[in-house]
N, C-alpha and C positions, 0 to 999 in steps of 0.2 A: 359438466364431466367430458373427459376425452376419450378417445378410442383408444385400446391397448397399444396399437402400432405407433403411438404418439410417444411412448416411453424411450427415452433416449439412453444410449449407453453411458453416459456420466452419470447419469440419476441412477441407473441399475447397478453400476459398479461401485457405487458410494455405499451400498446397502451391505450391512453385517448380517441382518437376520430379517425374518418375516413374522410376524404375529398374525394369528388367524383365528376367527370365530369357527365354531363347530355345525351348529344346525343350520341347514340351508345354505351353507357357504363350504365347508369342507365336505360335509355329509349331504347326501342327497335323500330327503324325507327320512332322515335317520340312519341311512345306510352309507357306509364307507365304500366308494366304488373302487374298481381296480384303478381307474384312472387317476383318481385323487390319490390313492395310496402310492402308487408309482411317481407322482408328482412329489410327494414328500421325500421319497427316497432320492429323487434326482437332485431336489434342493439341498439336501443333506450332504449328497455326494459332491455338490459344488462348494461345500463349506460354509453354508449358511446356517445360523442358530434359528431355530425353530420353536415358537412357543404358541400353544393352544390359549385363546383368550375367550373364555365361555361363560354363560349364566348357569351352565350345568354344575351338578354339584361336586365337591372335592373328592367324594368317594368315587365319582367316575374319572376323575383326574388322576388318582392313584393307579388305576388301571391303565390308562392311557400311557402314563408316563413310564410305566413298565415295560410296555410293550410296543410302542410307537417310537421312530427315530427321532424325537424331539428332545428339547432342553429341559421341558417343563410345561406344567399349566398354570394360567391364572384363571381360577374358578369362581364361581358364586358372584359373578360380575365384578371381580376384582378383590374380593374380602380375602380369599385363601388361596397360597400358593402351594403348589405341590412339585417337588424336586427330587431328582434321584439322590439317594444317600448310600455308596457302595452298591450292593447288590438289591438294596431295597429302595424305598421312597419315604421322603418325610413331608409332613404336612405343617406348612408355617402359617399360623393364624396370629394376628397382633393384639387380639383379645385373650386376657388370661381366662382360666376356667370359670372363676366366680362371675366376672362380667359376663362371659358368654352364657351362663345359666340365666343370668337377670333379663338378657335380651331374649333369650329363648321364651323365657315366661312371658315377657310381653307380648311376644308374637303369637303365642299359643291364645292368648286373650284376644287378639286381632283375629285370628281364625274362627274362634267361636262367635264373634261378632259378625263376621261375614257368613257364617252359616246361618246366622238369623235372618240377615239382611237379604242375602242372595243364595237361598239354598241350594240351587243348581249348580253353582261354582264348585269345582271340584279340585283338590289337590293334587299336584302332578306326581305321577307313579314313581319319581325320583327323590321324593321328599325324604325318605329315610336315611339317604347318602349326603344331607345337607346338614351344615353346621352353623350358618350365619343368617340365612333367609327362609322365608316360606314363599312357595310357588303353587299357582293355580294353572291348571291346564286350559288354556284358550283356543287351541289348534292343533294339539298333537293327537291326542286319543278322544277329545272332546271339543266342542265348540261352545263359545259363549258370545252372545250377542253383543254388539258395541255399546249399547246404553247399559247393559248389565256390567260389563267390563268398568265402565265410568262410576258406577256404583261401588265396585270394590276399591277403584282407586280412590274414591272419596273417603272410604271407610280407613284406608291405609293412612291418608293423611290426617284423618282425625286422631288417629291413634300416635301420631308423631312420628311416622315411619315414612321411608321413601319408596316408592314405586318405579319399576323399570319393566319394559315390555320388549318382548322378542317376538319372532314370528310364531312362537308356539306358547309361550309362557308369559305370565303376569308375576311378577316378583315383588316382595314387600321386604324391606331389611332396615335395621337400625344402625348399619355400618355406614361410614361416610365416603367409602370407595366407590368408583365406578370403574368401567373396564380400563380407561385410559390411564388413571392414577394406578391401578393396580399392575398393569403392565408396565409402566415407567419405573416403578418400584422394583418389579422384577427384573428389569434389565438392570437397574442400578446394583441391586443387592446380590443377584445371583450371577449376572453376567458382567458385571464391572464397568458398565456403561453409565457415565453421567447423564442426568435427565436432559441437559442441554443438548446433548449429541444423541441421546437415544432416539428422541423425536425425528432426527434426521437420518441416522444410520438403519433404523429399523421402520419396515414398512408394515402396513396393516391390510388385511382382507376381511370384509364382513358384508352384510346384507340386510340389517334391520335396525328397529329404533334404538335398541340397547348398545349399538355399535357407535352411535352418535358421537360419544366422548372421544373414542379413538379416531374418526372421521376428521374431528375438530383439532385433535392434539398433533397427529403425526403429518409431516410433510408429504410423504409418499403412501398414498392409499389406493386402495382398489375395492370396487364391487363386483360381485358377481351379477350376472344380468337381472336377477330377481330383487335386485336392491331397488329398482324402480318402483315397486309397489310400496316401499317404505319411506319414499321421498318426503311425503307431507310430514313425517316425523323427524326429519333430519333438518337441522339448521344449516349443516355444512355436508355438501354432497362429497363423496369419494372422487378422487382426482381422475381416475381411470376406471372405466367400466367394461367388463367382458361381453362377449356376444352369447355366451352360453349361460346356463343357469347352474347354480348349486355345484357339485363336485366337479362337472364337466367344466364349469366356469372357472374354478380354481385349478384345475389342470392348465386351462388356457392361459391363466395369469402366469403360473409357474414358468410355462414353457417361454412366454414373453421375457419373464426376468431373466431366464437363463441365456437366452438368444441374445439379449442386449448387452449381458455381460461377457459374451464370448469374445 
């Protein structure tokens, strides 16, 4: 990983937009700080497209797209897109209603099984706003020991589902997307950027294990300082790393991008 000062003007000027994780990247312990929000507006004022790429639910994405200076959200680890539509928002799900119901029923059976095997595992408090996955709280309002997390991961695999882990949540899904595939599809369908150019013209900022696909897919990637705790779960590290953590680190990255483009 390189220090931010090594970001060159040519690389920065090539960027059309910035994709970014929410928890512990833009947000600091769940809070949007003034520095991070100002950084979003500064990036927007510079003409960069902005897209949140998060494990958080599509219900949250609908609110953020309404209120923040962003072009949309890739939610639920890539499965569901949220975009502005006139004065409102639209939720774009590749699954039709019948298939989504079938998947939800399978996930409900998985939840019941995990309740038997790891009774202390708690679903996240944002579960009701989700459509494509189920999520256990492992570090936001509750904690779950690593060996108990592994038991839940085992049950997810036995159920034929995939698991993804962030700094706060453990996700189970029957969808095939990850953050990278969802983000690239968003860039293509909503912003008109072909996949081959999207991975070069859009940068990504993240911090945790479920950001691994984006760190591997995009050419220009940034980690806030707390990404170092996730390095054992990353096959590809971010290209640049900030000196500050979370929202302060995001603001530091934004400032460096803008300075390099000037």
